[in-house]
N, C-alpha and C positions, 0 to 999 in steps of 0.2 A: 347748732347741731351739725355734725360733719356730714359730708356726702360720700357715698360709695363711688368707686371708679367704674363699677359695673352697672350698666343701665341699658334700657331699650325703650324707644319711643316710635310710634307709628301714626301716620295720619294720611287720609285719602279724601280728595274732593274733586268735583267736576267744575272746572273754571274755564270759561270762554271756549267751551267745546273740547277741552282737554281733560282727560281723566288722569290726575296727578297723584302719585303715591310716593311718600317720603318716609324712609325708615332710618333711624339713627340708633346705632348700637356702640357700646364701648366695653373694653376689658382693661385689666390692670396694665399699667406701663409706668416706667419711672418718670417719663416726661409726657408732654402732649404731642401726639402724633395723629395726623389727619389723612384720610384717604377717602376716595369717592368712587362709586360705581354709577355711571351715567349712560344714557343713550348716546350712540355715536354722533348724532347730530346736535347734541347739547353739551359738548365738552367745555364750552365757555362757562358752564355753571360751576365748575370746580373751584375757581378762585373766588367766585361770589359766595359760595357756601362756606368756604374756608374763612373768609372775612366775617360772614354772618355769625359763625360760631366762636370767633376769636373773642376772648374775654369772658365768654359764658361757660367755657370748660377749660380748666387749667391743667389737668393731668388725665392721662388715660389714652389708650389707643382707640381712636374714634373712626368709625366708618359710616358714611352717609350713602344710602342707595336711593336713587330716584328713577321712577318709571313713569313715562308719559305716553299715553295712547290716545288716539283720536277715533271717533266713530268711523266705520268702514266707508272708504271712498273719500275721506277728507284728508288723509295723510299724503295722498299722491293723486296725480291726474294722469289718466291713461288715454292716449290719442291713437286712433287708427290711421296708419299710413295708407290712405286710399290709393294713391298713385302707385305705391309698391304692390298693393293687392291686385290692381288692374293690370299691372305689368306682368305679374305672375300668371294671371288668367289668360292674357293674350299670348304669352309665350307658350303656355301649355297647349292652347288650342292651335297655335301655329305648328307646334311639334306634332300634334295629332293629325293635322292636314298632311304634313310631309310623310308621316309613317302610315297613313291610312291604307287599308288593304281590303275594304269591304265592297270595292267596285265603285264607290262614290267618293273615295278619298277621305272617309271619316271612320275613325274608331268610335266605339261607344263613349260618349262624353259623360264621364262620371266625376267631374270636378265638383267637389262638395266643400262646404264651409269647414268641415272637419279636416279635410285634406289640406286646405289652405293654412289652418292653424298650426300645422307642423312646420311651416316654412318660416325662416328667420326674418326679422325686421318688419313684421307686419304692425307691431305696436311700439310706441315710444312712451316711456314712463317718466313723468316730470314730478320730482319731489317738491312738496310744498316748501317754500322759503320760510325759515324760522324768523319770527320777529323776536329778537333776543330780549328786549325790554319787556315785551308782553309775556314771554315764557317765564322770565325771572320773577315778574310780579306774581304770577300764579304759584310758582314753586316756592317763593319766599313765604307766601301766605300759608301754604301747607306745612312748610318747614317750621314755622312758628308753633303750630299746634303739635307737631311731632316732638319739637324741642321741649315744650311744656310737659308733655307726657314722659319724656326721657328724664328730665330733671326731677319730676315727682318721684319716679322710680328710684333714682339715685338718693333722694332725700329719705325715702322710707327705708331703703337698705342701710343708709348711713345711720339712721336711728337705731336699727338692730345692732349694728357694729358698736355703736357708742355704749349701748346697754351691756353688751358682752364684755367690752373693755373695762367698763366700770366695775363689773363683777370680778374681773381678774385683778384690778387694782385693789379691791377690797381684800382679796386673798393675799396679795403681796404685802399689804399694810398689816395684816394679821401676823404674817411671818416676821415682819420687821419688829412688831411689838414683842414677839417671843424672843427675838435676838436681844433686844434691849433689856428684857427681863433677866436674861442669862448673863449679860455682861458684868454686872457688879460682882458676881460670884466667881468670876474667872481669876481675878487677882488673889482673892481669899483662898481659893483652891490651890493656887500656886504656892502661896505662903505656907499652907499646911503641908504640902508635899515637900517643900524645901526644909521646913522645920523637922519633919519626920526623918528625912534623909540625913541631915546634919546630926541629929540625935543618935542615929544608928552608927554613924561614922565616929563620932566623938565619945560615945558611950557616956561616962559619968563626968566628962570634962565640962566646965562651964560653957554655956552657949551665949554668943554675942547677939542679944536680941536686937540691938540697933542695926547690926549688919544685915540681919534677916529683914528688918523693916525697910532698909535701904534697897536691898535686892528686889524686894516685893514692889517697891515704888518704881524702880527702873523697869521691871517687867510690866507693871500696869501702864506705864507711859508708852512702852513699845507696842503693847497690844490694845491700846485704847481705840475704840471704833466709833466714838460719839460724833466725830466730825463726819464720818461717812454716813451714819444713820440720820444725822440732821439734814445733810444734803439730799439723801434719798427721800426723806419726808418732803423736802421742797420740790423735788422732781415729780413726785406723785401728785402733789397739790397743783403744780403747773399743768400736768397732764390732764387733770380733771377740769381745770379752767378752759383749756383748749377744746375739750370735748363739748363745751357749751358755745363755742364760736361758730359763726356762720361762714367764716372765711376758709379757704383751703388750708388745711393744717397738716397734711400728710408728711411733708418734709420736716416740719417742726417736731412732730411726734417721733419721727425716726431719729432725730438728733437727741431728744430726751431719753429714748430707750437706750441709745449708746451710752449716755451718761449714767443712767440707772445701772446698766450692766457693769460699768467701770467701778461704781461705788460698791456694788455687791462683791465683785472680784477682790477689791482691796480689803473689804471686811473679811473675806475668807482667808486671805493671805496673812492678815494681822492677828486674827482671833485664834488663840491657842486653846480651843475648846471643842470637843467632839460634837456637843449639842448644837453649837453655832455652825460648825462645819456642815452638819446635815441640813440645817435650815438654809444655809447659803446655796447648797445644791438645789434644793426645792425652789428657792427664789430665782435662781438662774433659769430653771425650767419654765417658771411662770413668765419671766421676762421674755423668753424666747417665744412663748405662745403669743404674747402681746406684740412682739416684733413681727411675727407672721401675719397677725390680724391687721396691723396698720398698713400693710402693703395694699390693702383693699380700699384705703381711704384717700380721697382726693387731696 
């Protein structure tokens, strides 16, 4: 069963004090394209995630988003610079003594904690050092679950696409059967038109029946489409077989659709029959619908 190129998977777990969220999403793309959205401190995860997905996804534009949070207070350590705080207080009180005008050399001492908090360099923030192996171990565990959900969604969507394509192949096969039913009458119709025209031109003169038969045979050979219809049947059968495969088949289906379109175009150019021409137009329309649909298949 084919897989769709569109998919989404999400998983979230608390591992070693880290709340890890991994999301994997993909949309249609001719080739495999990978991108990641990661925390600034975890950019080392990009290559690891790319290798992790390598071989598991063959086509599609894939984006992996990772969010890692820690309980409050665990992501960073905040240290009070006590010497700086004491220096501020001493400097302010010294300034107060110099500018004092209340007769005792003091202004009202209103130095508060709130006023100190406005001053720079009172605190230093130390970020926790990341243990890359530990972080990757947790992220890879969550990524496994997200990938399983992502692939499940692709598989389900692929089943729907396969069912739709199978219905379109049935329609195409039905049209092909109608073309084959009309083909034998094309040469006979040409013979009758030729005979009528020659009769009108020659009036009562003897008509060379052998010449008419020969011209009809030449016409039949030039307009024969049995080779094209046989190959088209073969392409449809191969297409159905591929729809049962678990391997990536998008590019193979794309090639088959090109060949199917080629056979139908040749049929249209060779067949000298209005009924077949109308069917060819309808067949080309159905093949175009198939071509558009397989752009969603991995």
